[in-house]
Each structure stands twice: as structure tokens, then as C-alpha cells.
KOLPA-821488 format. One line per field, with one value per atom (N, C-alpha, C, O, CB): residue number from 1; residue in one letter; atom name; x, y, z. Coordinates in nm, 4 decimals. Glycine has a CB too. Example, Ala and Ser with C-alpha at 12.3 -4.5 7.8 and 13.67 -1.06 7.14 Angstrom:
// KOLPA-821488
seq: c(1|1|1|1|1|2|2|2|2|2)
type: c(a|a|a|a|a|s|s|s|s|s)
atom: c(N|CA|C|O|CB|N|CA|C|O|CB)
c1: c(1.3190|1.2300|1.3200|1.4236|1.1308|1.2850|1.3670|1.2900|1.3409|1.4084)
c2: c(-0.5690|-0.4500|-0.3300|-0.3319|-0.4473|-0.2250|-0.1060|0.0030|0.1138|-0.0598)
c3: c(0.7800|0.7800|0.7800|0.8465|0.9046|0.7080|0.7140|0.7870|0.8039|0.5725)
// end
This chain:
// KOLPA-821488
seq: c(1|1|1|1|1|2|2|2|2|2|3|3|3|3|3|4|4|4|4|4|5|5|5|5|5|6|6|6|6|6|7|7|7|7|7|8|8|8|8|8|9|9|9|9|9|10|10|10|10|10|11|11|11|11|11|12|12|12|12|12|13|13|13|13|13|14|14|14|14|14|15|15|15|15|15|16|16|16|16|16|17|17|17|17|17|18|18|18|18|18|19|19|19|19|19|20|20|20|20|20|21|21|21|21|21|22|22|22|22|22|23|23|23|23|23|24|24|24|24|24|25|25|25|25|25|26|26|26|26|26|27|27|27|27|27|28|28|28|28|28|29|29|29|29|29|30|30|30|30|30|31|31|31|31|31|32|32|32|32|32|33|33|33|33|33|34|34|34|34|34|35|35|35|35|35|36|36|36|36|36|37|37|37|37|37|38|38|38|38|38|39|39|39|39|39|40|40|40|40|40|41|41|41|41|41|42|42|42|42|42|43|43|43|43|43|44|44|44|44|44|45|45|45|45|45|46|46|46|46|46|47|47|47|47|47|48|48|48|48|48|49|49|49|49|49|50|50|50|50|50|51|51|51|51|51|52|52|52|52|52|53|53|53|53|53|54|54|54|54|54|55|55|55|55|55|56|56|56|56|56|57|57|57|57|57|58|58|58|58|58|59|59|59|59|59)
type: c(m|m|m|m|m|t|t|t|t|t|r|r|r|r|r|w|w|w|w|w|t|t|t|t|t|e|e|e|e|e|l|l|l|l|l|t|t|t|t|t|p|p|p|p|p|e|e|e|e|e|r|r|r|r|r|q|q|q|q|q|i|i|i|i|i|d|d|d|d|d|l|l|l|l|l|r|r|r|r|r|a|a|a|a|a|a|a|a|a|a|y|y|y|y|y|e|e|e|e|e|v|v|v|v|v|e|e|e|e|e|m|m|m|m|m|a|a|a|a|a|r|r|r|r|r|q|q|q|q|q|g|g|g|g|g|t|t|t|t|t|t|t|t|t|t|c|c|c|c|c|s|s|s|s|s|l|l|l|l|l|d|d|d|d|d|e|e|e|e|e|k|k|k|k|k|v|v|v|v|v|v|v|v|v|v|r|r|r|r|r|f|f|f|f|f|a|a|a|a|a|n|n|n|n|n|w|w|w|w|w|l|l|l|l|l|a|a|a|a|a|p|p|p|p|p|q|q|q|q|q|g|g|g|g|g|i|i|i|i|i|a|a|a|a|a|f|f|f|f|f|g|g|g|g|g|m|m|m|m|m|e|e|e|e|e|d|d|d|d|d|l|l|l|l|l|p|p|p|p|p|g|g|g|g|g|r|r|r|r|r|r|r|r|r|r)
atom: c(N|CA|C|O|CB|N|CA|C|O|CB|N|CA|C|O|CB|N|CA|C|O|CB|N|CA|C|O|CB|N|CA|C|O|CB|N|CA|C|O|CB|N|CA|C|O|CB|N|CA|C|O|CB|N|CA|C|O|CB|N|CA|C|O|CB|N|CA|C|O|CB|N|CA|C|O|CB|N|CA|C|O|CB|N|CA|C|O|CB|N|CA|C|O|CB|N|CA|C|O|CB|N|CA|C|O|CB|N|CA|C|O|CB|N|CA|C|O|CB|N|CA|C|O|CB|N|CA|C|O|CB|N|CA|C|O|CB|N|CA|C|O|CB|N|CA|C|O|CB|N|CA|C|O|CB|N|CA|C|O|CB|N|CA|C|O|CB|N|CA|C|O|CB|N|CA|C|O|CB|N|CA|C|O|CB|N|CA|C|O|CB|N|CA|C|O|CB|N|CA|C|O|CB|N|CA|C|O|CB|N|CA|C|O|CB|N|CA|C|O|CB|N|CA|C|O|CB|N|CA|C|O|CB|N|CA|C|O|CB|N|CA|C|O|CB|N|CA|C|O|CB|N|CA|C|O|CB|N|CA|C|O|CB|N|CA|C|O|CB|N|CA|C|O|CB|N|CA|C|O|CB|N|CA|C|O|CB|N|CA|C|O|CB|N|CA|C|O|CB|N|CA|C|O|CB|N|CA|C|O|CB|N|CA|C|O|CB|N|CA|C|O|CB|N|CA|C|O|CB|N|CA|C|O|CB|N|CA|C|O|CB|N|CA|C|O|CB|N|CA|C|O|CB)
c1: c(0.2694|0.2352|0.1412|0.0590|0.1713|0.1551|0.0680|-0.0477|-0.0264|0.1467|-0.1685|-0.2852|-0.2856|-0.2454|-0.4169|-0.3303|-0.3398|-0.4177|-0.3787|-0.4057|-0.5266|-0.6125|-0.5468|-0.5942|-0.7412|-0.4379|-0.3659|-0.2653|-0.2112|-0.2944|-0.2400|-0.1466|-0.2125|-0.3345|-0.0968|-0.1320|-0.1863|-0.2313|-0.1799|-0.0803|-0.3255|-0.3666|-0.2489|-0.2446|-0.4722|-0.1553|-0.0388|0.0462|0.0924|0.0462|0.0667|0.1458|0.0747|0.1393|0.1705|-0.0568|-0.1334|-0.1177|-0.0995|-0.2822|-0.1247|-0.1092|0.0297|0.0438|-0.1332|0.1317|0.2691|0.2850|0.3463|0.3693|0.2302|0.2411|0.1633|0.2117|0.1907|0.0447|-0.0326|0.0412|0.0402|-0.1710|0.1054|0.1817|0.2998|0.3256|0.2311|0.3712|0.4847|0.4371|0.5019|0.5613|0.3257|0.2702|0.2272|0.2472|0.1506|0.1691|0.1258|0.2431|0.2302|0.0587|0.3560|0.4770|0.5204|0.5535|0.5920|0.5202|0.5592|0.4643|0.5094|0.5617|0.3364|0.2386|0.2383|0.1950|0.1006|0.2858|0.2943|0.3912|0.3817|0.3392|0.4839|0.5820|0.5274|0.5861|0.7090|0.4169|0.3612|0.2290|0.1764|0.3422|0.1762|0.0484|-0.0675|-0.0578|0.0263|-0.1751|-0.2938|-0.3939|-0.3843|-0.3586|-0.4883|-0.5962|-0.7232|-0.7178|-0.5612|-0.8353|-0.9644|-1.0230|-1.1209|-1.0630|-0.9638|-1.0141|-0.9813|-0.8645|-0.9551|-1.0853|-1.0640|-0.9886|-0.9001|-1.1979|-1.0236|-0.9540|-0.8046|-0.7223|-1.0134|-0.7696|-0.6290|-0.5588|-0.4440|-0.6170|-0.6263|-0.5674|-0.5364|-0.4307|-0.6619|-0.6289|-0.6086|-0.4923|-0.4094|-0.7371|-0.4856|-0.3763|-0.2419|-0.1452|-0.3979|-0.2357|-0.1104|-0.0659|0.0516|-0.1261|-0.1597|-0.1272|-0.0824|0.0161|-0.2485|-0.1544|-0.1189|0.0201|0.0991|-0.2228|0.0495|0.1814|0.2918|0.4031|0.1834|0.2630|0.3606|0.3841|0.4966|0.3134|0.2790|0.2897|0.3527|0.4203|0.1533|0.3321|0.3761|0.5243|0.5558|0.3489|0.6163|0.7576|0.7883|0.8933|0.8450|0.6954|0.7122|0.6455|0.6410|0.6542|0.5935|0.5320|0.3901|0.3434|0.6152|0.3208|0.1854|0.0891|0.1134|0.1781|-0.0202|-0.1221|-0.2389|-0.2850|-0.1702|-0.2859|-0.3978|-0.4867|-0.4378|-0.3478|-0.6178|-0.7142|-0.8395|-0.8518|-0.7500|-0.9316|-1.0571|-1.1280|-1.1917|-1.1500|-1.1162|-1.1841|-1.1262|-1.1872|-1.1740|-1.0102|-0.9482|-0.9914|-0.9542|-0.8000|-1.0699|-1.1207|-1.2246|-1.2982|-1.1809|-1.2317|-1.3312|-1.4722|-1.5100|-1.3240|-1.5486|-1.6873|-1.7040|-1.8143|-1.7528|-1.5976|-1.6048|-1.5827|-1.5384|-1.5018|-1.6115|-1.5874|-1.7103|-1.7088|-1.5397)
c2: c(6.0833|5.9860|5.8818|5.9111|6.0548|5.7630|5.6532|5.6436|5.6461|5.5183|5.6327|5.6171|5.4765|5.3801|5.6437|5.4663|5.3392|5.2377|5.1212|5.3584|5.2808|5.1900|5.1389|5.0422|5.2589|5.2030|5.1581|5.0478|4.9856|5.2755|5.0232|4.9180|4.7816|4.7695|4.9406|4.6799|4.5440|4.5044|4.5572|4.4426|4.4129|4.3658|4.3124|4.3311|4.2576|4.2473|4.1925|4.3040|4.2942|4.1062|4.4114|4.5260|4.5944|4.6348|4.6280|4.6073|4.6661|4.5833|4.6389|4.6773|4.4527|4.3645|4.3806|4.3893|4.2171|4.3844|4.4009|4.5331|4.5378|4.3939|4.6394|4.7700|4.7744|4.8303|4.8795|4.7167|4.7139|4.6367|4.6767|4.6516|4.5264|4.4470|4.5264|4.5243|4.3159|4.5957|4.6778|4.7920|4.8249|4.7334|4.8517|4.9618|4.9128|4.9820|5.0258|4.7955|4.7380|4.7228|4.7518|4.6019|4.6778|4.6647|4.8018|4.8168|4.5986|4.9009|5.0372|5.0942|5.1564|5.1291|5.0741|5.1305|5.0599|5.1175|5.1234|4.9370|4.8653|4.9366|4.9223|4.7187|5.0130|5.0873|5.2213|5.2842|5.1094|5.2652|5.3963|5.3818|5.2714|5.4799|5.4927|5.4919|5.4634|5.4826|5.6233|5.4183|5.3869|5.5020|5.5892|5.2555|5.5003|5.5980|5.5282|5.4321|5.7200|5.5769|5.5240|5.6093|5.5701|5.5167|5.7247|5.8173|5.7675|5.7507|5.9573|5.7440|5.7013|5.8082|5.7767|5.6699|5.9335|6.0420|6.0391|6.0519|6.1777|6.0224|6.0181|5.8965|5.9066|6.0153|5.7830|5.6625|5.6838|5.6433|5.5425|5.7475|5.7733|5.8696|5.8493|5.8302|5.9740|6.0711|6.0035|6.0259|6.1888|5.9220|5.8535|5.7609|5.7590|5.7735|5.6848|5.5928|5.6710|5.6349|5.5033|5.7775|5.8606|5.9210|5.9244|5.9720|5.9684|6.0267|5.9220|5.9533|6.0918|5.8009|5.6926|5.6515|5.6199|5.5715|5.6521|5.6122|5.7195|5.6866|5.5776|5.8454|5.9556|5.9491|5.9665|6.0866|5.9249|5.9188|5.8033|5.8009|5.9057|5.7082|5.5943|5.6213|5.5344|5.4668|5.7439|5.7822|5.7318|5.7164|5.7326|5.7060|5.6518|5.7476|5.7911|5.5104|5.7801|5.8689|5.7866|5.6922|5.9683|5.8250|5.7549|5.8584|5.9533|5.6484|5.8396|5.9285|5.8529|5.7328|6.0445|5.9246|5.8632|5.7902|5.6871|5.9696|5.8452|5.7838|5.6456|5.5706|5.8761|5.6124|5.4839|5.3738|5.2575|5.4987|5.4121|5.3110|5.2255|5.2757|5.3765|5.0977|5.0101|5.0663|5.1111|4.8678|5.0635|5.1089|5.2598|5.3089|5.0547|5.3353|5.4820|5.5445|5.6590|5.5368|5.4744|5.5303|5.5944|5.6466|5.4237)
c3: c(-2.1814|-2.0794|-2.1382|-2.2251|-1.9570|-2.0900|-2.1309|-2.0320|-1.9107|-2.1384|-2.0828|-1.9959|-1.9358|-2.0010|-2.0746|-1.8143|-1.7440|-1.8263|-1.8346|-1.6075|-1.8866|-1.9633|-2.0903|-2.1499|-1.9985|-2.1328|-2.2523|-2.2209|-2.3124|-2.3172|-2.0937|-2.0541|-2.0661|-2.0557|-1.9105|-2.0879|-2.0917|-1.9506|-1.8520|-2.1470|-1.9412|-1.8091|-1.7270|-1.6054|-1.8236|-1.7919|-1.7212|-1.6619|-1.5482|-1.8160|-1.7406|-1.6922|-1.5754|-1.4787|-1.8069|-1.5838|-1.4739|-1.3465|-1.2382|-1.5120|-1.3587|-1.2424|-1.1812|-1.0593|-1.2824|-1.2659|-1.2166|-1.1422|-1.0355|-1.3332|-1.1980|-1.1334|-1.0017|-0.9033|-1.2274|-0.9992|-0.8742|-0.7665|-0.6501|-0.8975|-0.8035|-0.7062|-0.6523|-0.5320|-0.7701|-0.7385|-0.6953|-0.6066|-0.5073|-0.8170|-0.6416|-0.5622|-0.4237|-0.3238|-0.6354|-0.4187|-0.2912|-0.1948|-0.0758|-0.3140|-0.2454|-0.1631|-0.1116|0.0060|-0.2441|-0.1995|-0.1610|-0.0555|0.0406|-0.2847|-0.0720|0.0202|0.1560|0.2559|-0.0411|0.1597|0.2872|0.3815|0.5034|0.2644|0.3249|0.4045|0.4518|0.5398|0.3238|0.3951|0.4278|0.5014|0.5154|0.3007|0.5477|0.6177|0.5247|0.4035|0.6870|0.5812|0.5023|0.5100|0.5964|0.5512|0.4196|0.4183|0.3709|0.2941|0.3269|0.4169|0.3718|0.2599|0.1964|0.4889|0.2358|0.1354|-0.0057|-0.0407|0.1577|-0.0861|-0.2234|-0.3019|-0.3815|-0.2909|-0.2794|-0.3483|-0.3177|-0.4084|-0.3085|-0.1919|-0.1518|-0.2126|-0.2558|0.0017|-0.2162|-0.2752|-0.4232|-0.4715|-0.2578|-0.4946|-0.6374|-0.6575|-0.7463|-0.7015|-0.5758|-0.5868|-0.5594|-0.6322|-0.4889|-0.4561|-0.4235|-0.5366|-0.5733|-0.2940|-0.5912|-0.7000|-0.8233|-0.8877|-0.7339|-0.8560|-0.9712|-0.9537|-1.0480|-0.9913|-0.8335|-0.8066|-0.8161|-0.8584|-0.6681|-0.7782|-0.7862|-0.9320|-0.9704|-0.7033|-1.0118|-1.1521|-1.2407|-1.3382|-1.2052|-1.2090|-1.2955|-1.3338|-1.4515|-1.2271|-1.2403|-1.2808|-1.3770|-1.4412|-1.1579|-1.3859|-1.4760|-1.6110|-1.6980|-1.4126|-1.6267|-1.7538|-1.7720|-1.8848|-1.8659|-1.6611|-1.6685|-1.5994|-1.4868|-1.6041|-1.6678|-1.6144|-1.5608|-1.6248|-1.7222|-1.4408|-1.3775|-1.3107|-1.2493|-1.2738|-1.3230|-1.2589|-1.2194|-1.2433|-1.3513|-1.1589|-1.1139|-1.2278|-1.2065|-1.0548|-1.3494|-1.4642|-1.4991|-1.5753|-1.5859|-1.4441|-1.4708|-1.3739|-1.3897|-1.4664|-1.2739|-1.1820|-1.2530|-1.3380|-1.0555|-1.2196|-1.2837|-1.2672|-1.1590|-1.2244|-1.3748|-1.3704|-1.3720|-1.3481|-1.2495|-1.3996|-1.3955|-1.5330|-1.5409|-1.2975|-1.6388|-1.7730|-1.8271|-1.9386|-1.8690)
// end
């Protein structure tokens, strides 16, 4: 798996935009933990690993 931080900024932007469209179809949550899990689960089939440590300012 490729780590999120290893992706180019452009690739990260593209993936976030695609994810935003997907999440607009689903329910929302205020839980940061749940948001990270959902994003990680969405990225995993694409070969990309994401976790709390990948959030800005969390290194």
C-alpha cells in the first residue's frame, strides 16, 4: 500500500474531491475518528493507506 503522505499534492486533491462526491451520497458524522475510518476504508481498495497520523499537524 502507498501511504497518503507519499502521494503528490495534486493526487491528494483529486482523491479528496472524488471522496467528497461519494460522501455527499451518504450520511454525515461529526466524529473525527469515524471520518478517518471512512476515508481510510474508501482509499484502501485503491491501494492507499490513511490514518490519524496523516492528518495535518499530526506527525
